KOLFI-309004 format. One record per residue (C-alpha): x negated, y, z. Coordinates in pm, whole numbers, padded with zeros to 5 digits, always signed. Layout:
BEGIN
XYZ/...
***
This chain:
BEGIN
+01314+02089+00258/+01097+02206-00018/+00984+02039-00320/+00655+01961-00467/+00395+02257-00473/+00068+02222-00676/-00221+02483-00657/-00389+02522-00979/-00738+02633-00834/-01021+02767-00980/-01397+02667-00855/-01432+03017-00702/-01145+02992-00502/-01335+02761-00285/-01664+02858-00101/-01953+02648-00165/-02150+02769+00131/-01861+02676+00397/-01937+02315+00527/-01596+02201+00407/-01617+02399+00089/-01328+02598+00181/-01063+02390+00247/-00978+02448+00585/-00960+02838+00499/-00765+02769+00214/-00492+02536+00369/-00501+02809+00683/-00398+03125+00419/-00156+02897+00241/+00021+02739+00598/+00169+02485+00371/+00003+02161+00293/+00024+02134-00104/+00094+01793-00258/-00164+01834-00484/-00493+02111-00555/-00648+02056-00916/-00979+02169-00868/-01012+02381-01219/-01340+02268-01338/-01232+02431-01687/-01499+02279-01935/-01460+01923-02016/-01789+01864-02047/-01750+01763-01651/-01658+01454-01792/-01860+01437-02116/-02215+01507-01955/-02123+01269-01609/-02444+01113-01543/-02350+00919-01229/-02450+01025-00873/-02769+00874-00809/-02917+01265-00796/-02792+01603-00746/-02729+01844-01063/-02638+02179-01074/-02319+02232-01281/-02314+02515-01542/-02121+02821-01496/-01822+02728-01703/-01754+02445-01465/-01807+02657-01164/-01537+02937-01273/-01294+02958-01529/-01481+03053-01871/-01720+03112-01671/-01602+03450-01516/-01844+03651-01274/-01601+03700-00992/-01266+03721-00824/-01152+03954-00534/-01300+03739-00279/-01672+03628-00427/-01903+03609-00675/-01930+03303-00906/-02103+03047-00706/-02378+02759-00841/-02184+02431-00736/-02410+02092-00770/-02251+01742-00833/-02270+01660-00443/-02113+01987-00356/-01808+01933-00559/-01789+01566-00399/-01791+01690-00057/-01487+01944-00155/-01318+01644-00319/-01321+01460+00063/-01260+01742+00241/-00927+01776+00042/-00849+01406+00053/-00942+01441+00442/-00667+01757+00470/-00367+01485+00277/-00397+01683-00041/-00424+01520-00357/-00742+01625-00538/-00696+01660-00917/-00972+01729-01198/-00830+02019-01375/-01028+02058-01768/-00915+02213-02052/-01040+02101-02410/-01234+02438-02492/-01579+02483-02634/-01784+02814-02605/-02037+02793-02854/-02286+02676-02626/-02278+03028-02407/-02335+02836-02090/-02485+02533-02103/-02583+02259-02469/-02232+02128-02491/-02161+01806-02565/-01909+01908-02866/-02252+02082-03025/-02355+01726-03096/-02055+01568-03160/-01905+01816-03439/-01702+01566-03576/-01434+01584-03312/-01386+01948-03338/-01032+02076-03445/-01032+02095-03801/-00763+02397-03876/-00677+02532-04224/-00950+02799-04194/-01136+02732-03831/-01283+02464-03657/-01290+02499-03273/-01250+02330-02954/-01160+01919-02896/-00930+01708-03102/-00902+01439-02879/-00721+01220-03112/-01000+01215-03349/-01286+00951-03428/-01662+00983-03362/-01951+00976-03621/-01983+00610-03521/-01602+00517-03640/-01481+00462-03248/-01234+00640-03117/-01307+00940-02892/-01059+00858-02617/-01219+00519-02574/-01571+00718-02492/-01332+00988-02263/-01147+00724-02093/-01464+00521-01989/-01655+00835-01863/-01314+00960-01698/-01286+00679-01492/-01667+00720-01371/-01571+01026-01277/-01256+01014-01100/-01404+00728-00873/-01765+00896-00837/-01599+01208-00694/-01310+01081-00562/-01044+01264-00744/-00683+01129-00706/-00648+01220-01080/-00645+01433-01374/-00472+01733-01477/-00530+01851-01870/-00424+02180-02005/-00485+02397-02345/-00656+02283-02619/-00659+01890-02444/-00315+01870-02487/-00162+01998-02688/-00419+02066-02925/-00561+02403-03000/-00295+02507-03306/-00018+02393-03429/+00068+02074-03683/+00130+02295-03988/-00240+02488-03926/-00430+02124-03895/-00596+01913-03818/-00624+01802-04201/-00944+01656-04152/-01039+01345-04334/-01039+01167-03990/-00706+01262-03920/-00582+01208-04287/-00739+00870-04313/-00567+00776-03972/-00219+00889-04107/-00315+00685-04383/-00374+00390-04220/-00089+00381-03976/+00206+00515-04236/+00039+00321-04556/+00155+00643-04797/-00023+00658-05097/-00270+00995-05143/-00253+01176-05484/-00523+01130-05686/-00692+01435-05620/-00679+01380-05239/-00805+01038-05245/-01083+01157-05414/-01167+01440-05189/-01210+01234-04872/-01565+01287-04843/-01502+01689-04862/-01417+01855-04533/-01409+02203-04635/-01148+02475-04570/-01015+02458-04916/-00964+02080-04902/-00793+02081-04586/-00574+02340-04685/-00503+02117-04973/-00432+01815-04780/-00224+02049-04576/-00025+02165-04819/+00043+01839-04925/+00100+01667-04637/+00381+01927-04542/+00546+01930-04855/+00627+01582-04954/+00585+01402-04580/+00624+01640-04306/+00814+01455-04087/+00575+01136-04138/+00282+01378-04052/+00498+01490-03722/+00595+01115-03644/+00238+01004-03681/+00131+01260-03425/+00357+01156-03186/+00242+00820-03227/-00124+00891-03191/-00040+01074-02865/+00142+00852-02718/-00109+00587-02779/-00381+00836-02624/-00168+00850-02301/-00071+00527-02270/-00459+00440-02299/-00547+00689-02050/-00274+00591-01828/-00301+00217-01792/-00634+00253-01701/-00590+00575-01438/-00300+00361-01276/-00533+00050-01277/-00737+00246-01024/-00456+00428-00851/-00493+00771-00980/-00246+00982-01183/-00211+01184-01452/-00051+01556-01495/-00027+01689-01878/+00056+02035-02002/+00200+01873-02348/+00419+02198-02408/+00255+02496-02464/+00544+02785-02414/+00795+02526-02628/+01090+02343-02575/+01106+01989-02648/+01169+02007-03005/+00908+02265-03075/+00704+02055-02917/+00763+01796-03149/+00777+01988-03471/+00475+02234-03371/+00238+02021-03151/+00351+01673-03265/+00434+01582-02904/+00728+01368-02811/+00762+01429-02446/+00962+01129-02342/+00720+00893-02509/+00440+01079-02293/+00645+00979-01998/+00712+00664-02081/+00329+00568-02175/+00298+00646-01833/+00221+01061-01781/+00301+01080-01409/+00373+01503-01421/+00491+01698-01721/+00350+02017-01639/+00603+02320-01861/+00398+02633-01905/+00723+02856-01847/+00494+03172-01753/+00671+03449-01960/+00623+03736-01714/+00252+03724-01656/+00217+03663-02066/+00387+04009-02073/+00125+04153-01857/-00103+03984-02030/-00012+04063-02387/+00248+04344-02401/+00235+04312-02738/+00432+04037-02738/+00842+04018-02751/+01042+03941-02442/+01069+03575-02454/+01200+03543-02062/+01494+03367-02152/+01326+03169-02382/+01099+03034-02156/+01318+03001-01844/+01531+02746-02074/+01252+02518-02082/+01270+02386-01756/+01687+02253-01804/+01580+02086-02185/+01319+01927-02047/+01462+01808-01758/+01764+01654-01966/+01540+01508-02234/+01321+01334-01950/+01504+01257-01676/+01291+00944-01612/+00982+01192-01559/+00859+01440-01327/+00862+01833-01420/+00639+02095-01277/+00684+02443-01411/+00375+02662-01405/+00439+02950-01192/+00262+03243-01344/+00145+03432-00969/-00210+03565-01121/-00512+03502-01311/-00829+03716-01224/-01006+03571-01545/-00724+03689-01768/-00636+03989-01591/-00286+03978-01501/-00155+03999-01123/+00213+03942-01036/+00193+03968-00694/+00064+04314-00730/+00187+04436-01023/+00548+04293-01054/+00646+04077-00734/+01016+04162-00816/+00985+03983-01160/+00797+03671-00961/+01084+03688-00762/+01313+03647-01008/+01077+03413-01211/+01104+03161-00871/+01477+03183-00830/+01587+03143-01165/+01355+02860-01220/+01461+02674-00944/+01848+02736-00976/+01841+02527-01325/+02081+02209-01207/+02099+01860-01360/+02431+01668-01339/+02341+01360-01330/+02728+01228-01311/+02635+01131-00973/+02555+01476-00816/+02348+01743-00874/+01961+01745-00890/+01706+02014-00925/+01560+02047-01294/+01178+02120-01149/+01071+01865-00923/+00835+02165-00789/+00557+02422-00917/+00200+02441-00998/+00072+02768-00881/-00104+02969-01191/-00368+03045-01001/-00435+02994-00647/-00739+03172-00592/-00748+03535-00467/-00423+03470-00251/-00440+03676+00107/-00261+03498+00377/+00070+03761+00383/+00067+03693+00025/+00090+03279+00062/+00402+03376+00337/+00572+03574+00076/+00555+03309-00168/+00667+03044+00111/+00952+03230+00203/+01093+03262-00144/+00992+02898-00210/+01278+02812+00079/+01531+03006-00062/+01465+02863-00385/+01499+02476-00299/+01777+02502-00149/+01924+02181-00096/+02289+02029-00099/+02410+02204-00384/+02759+02108-00458/+02914+02270-00751/+02776+02497-01050/+03011+02754-01136/+02865+02814-01497/+02935+02577-01800/+02747+02286-01809/+02509+02220-02106/+02531+01905-02290/+02224+01726-02410/+02195+01453-02661/+01886+01211-02735/+02051+01121-03072/+02101+01494-03138/+01779+01604-03063/+01589+01340-03297/+01839+01401-03590/+01736+01794-03559/+01378+01677-03688/+01475+01620-04065/+01824+01856-04037/+01545+02149-03951/+01285+02088-04212/+01572+02033-04460/+01781+02381-04362/+01610+02585-04056/+01906+02554-03903/+01916+02660-03484/+01830+02399-03247/+01982+02330-02894/+01701+02548-02744/+01790+02853-02938/+02151+02825-02914/+02081+02814-02526/+01863+03097-02469/+02014+03339-02739/+02367+03288-02522/+02192+03358-02195/+02024+03669-02330/+02407+03754-02423/+02511+03699-02067/+02673+03335-02147/+02406+03121-01917/+02435+02783-01850/+02397+02690-01476/+02352+02327-01527/+02274+02045-01825/+02413+01684-01859/+02301+01402-02084/+02586+01281-02318/+02658+00957-02183/+02755+01117-01841/+03040+01341-01991/+03340+01148-01824/+03180+01255-01459/+03158+01606-01571/+03354+01863-01452/+03426+02210-01575/+03353+02436-01887/+03096+02237-02127/+02868+02371-02385/+02783+02168-02711/+02549+02309-02939/+02502+02132-03266/+02811+01877-03222/+02789+01772-03554/+02413+01589-03449/+02600+01392-03229/+02609+01007-03249/+02985+00934-03324/+03062+00809-03030/+02923+01086-02828/+03201+01334-03035/+03456+01121-02942/+03397+01148-02571/+03345+01556-02616/+03659+01542-02797/+03829+01362-02541/+03682+01585-02236/+03965+01744-02058/+03838+01887-01764/+03747+02224-01879/+03720+02430-02163/+03500+02298-02433/+03285+02542-02670/+03080+02394-02952/+02886+02489-03272/+02822+02293-03568/+02698+02331-03939/+03017+02411-04114/+02882+02131-04391/+02876+01864-04151/+03188+01879-03943/+03574+01781-03977/+03724+01818-03657/+04038+01641-03764/+03822+01310-03800/+03776+01327-03424/+04107+01454-03322/+03985+01827-03252/+04267+02098-03238/+04070+02396-03164/+04219+02695-03001/+03970+02902-03160/+03739+02847-03460/+03527+03091-03700/+03241+03077-03918/+02911+03271-03982/+03037+03415-04319/+02700+03630-04414/+02482+03254-04340/+02371+03097-04661/+02386+02795-04426/+02654+02896-04196/+02712+02749-03866/+03058+02746-03691/+03191+02751-03317/+03514+02610-03188/+03685+02617-02866/+03953+02353-02734/+04098+02296-02366/+04049+02707-02310/+04346+02979-02284/+04236+03291-02460/+04339+03622-02414/+04069+03777-02631/+04092+03607-02932/+04171+03866-03176/+03845+04076-03039/+03644+03741-03040/+03724+03674-03420/+03676+04076-03482/+03312+04031-03382/+03246+03708-03615/+03379+03960-03903/+03063+04175-03845/+02761+04106-04058/+02414+04262-03921/+02286+04335-04230/+01955+04110-04183/+01839+03895-04495/+01891+03541-04548/+01596+03300-04582/+01562+03247-04982/+01439+02984-05168/+01430+02665-05061/+01406+02652-04621/+01177+02385-04618/+00916+02609-04791/+00980+02873-04569/+00689+03017-04363/+00571+02873-04043/+00458+03011-03751/+00105+02936-03560/+00123+03161-03313/+00358+03021-03043/+00354+03291-02809/+00519+03542-03058/+00695+03302-03261/+00711+02925-03293/+00960+02854-03548/+01152+02979-03858/+01562+02997-03904/+01774+03058-04105/+02033+03346-04056/+02291+03307-03725/+02447+03637-03756/+02420+03882-03472/+02828+03904-03461/+02893+03531-03452/+02664+03513-03172/+02818+03775-02975/+03157+03574-03068/+03041+03228-02954/+02899+03440-02607/
***
């Protein structure tokens, strides 16, 4: 039995000229009935400018195609009407497929129609050097929250068309840029001050009427230097508040919510860079998290980007471990006619690798193994031929293998306590995160095949990998130290660890002697035959520079597709020895 298969379908993938808008032919080509299809209306004005269904209206091109693009392999963009869309949604419902409304938070400068945001510029994302796209957390000019306007309109849209729910992606959630780069508008700063009670310095308090880029950058510098953690936590609270309002209203109507939430980032990067706590989104009622795990598609589209394959793959197990109570879909980058990349025709073997790898990650619940992913969101579903769907289905059937009894590779231990302790620790030191250790070890051939939450350690079997042991709670440290059913490999910051305090007598211990903020690694319950060779690796410097100055002042990255976090030096020899 396969997991859930959802399809993200631009409107150009349907056919307005067919009586059923192409639904029957689509499902015949697929040869499987997907759990859901997200009708990718793209532009959020499908919600903002909804005016009921009493009269028929032609939708603008940026609702009829992704970015209003002119054609795909099958057809030119068609002029859909509101009534055509209602018929499409009804036919999907009749076929037993849940139809979702798919939107992004973009603006296109009135390229295809007069956009709602052009009349409401106050809700644009106000970065240090730019104003563009929605910031859904802001207030309208009359002081009301955008979210209250949006939710009322959204409920009308979902009911009038018959959608099963909402799916949001880029520039809606998460926002268009990182927390470091904004939004530092007077509105967001005012919300921050109201929520936290933090006192503004006089020069910033006097400048609340000034929303120039220069003033926004000054606000950003102050926030980042004085109250960065509070700013992160404020954004976390705002996103939680936003989605709780949305989910409460939609659930009352029997509708569901799918949120991208994380843009090519692991749970910690999502917290630090986007101000989103995935666990709190699920707690607010989000039905599906949609992890943006599309490294191979990104490589085809952006050959200048480093190969981050292992880095992206690790998002699946870590997100599953962090939010076990939620449902997790992974984007499966298949093809995108608008962005001009195509895995099916240009890199099918790499697409096959993506499918099998993503479906191989397991969560050890302590009561058995559970696949980390609940399913895939096909990105994108238009222009896929019947034989190509058959090719995909065959690989899905292999990848979704049931009744996995045991994982032979080491199990990664996840701790919520360590996750939340990482935020102040990272700000102060730029130390490596669990995610960084996980994918860096994978790149060196030391992959973890399963992930387990720390409270289930007593039920574990086999080898364990415990990155950032020093950030665990005391109870968790003692549970790791007491483990005797396999080898245990840990990393920790040298400044924080005293193994004797936990009764650990390591079989091997070494430090990164070449870092100004050194990590250590140690192992116990092992029978090492190559200890000298491992120690020799750890004794090698790679010649890279350490961070200079206060680590908290180190440069930030604004493009999460290229780099996301700045880290202190962890020497290659130390990493090889750890692997």
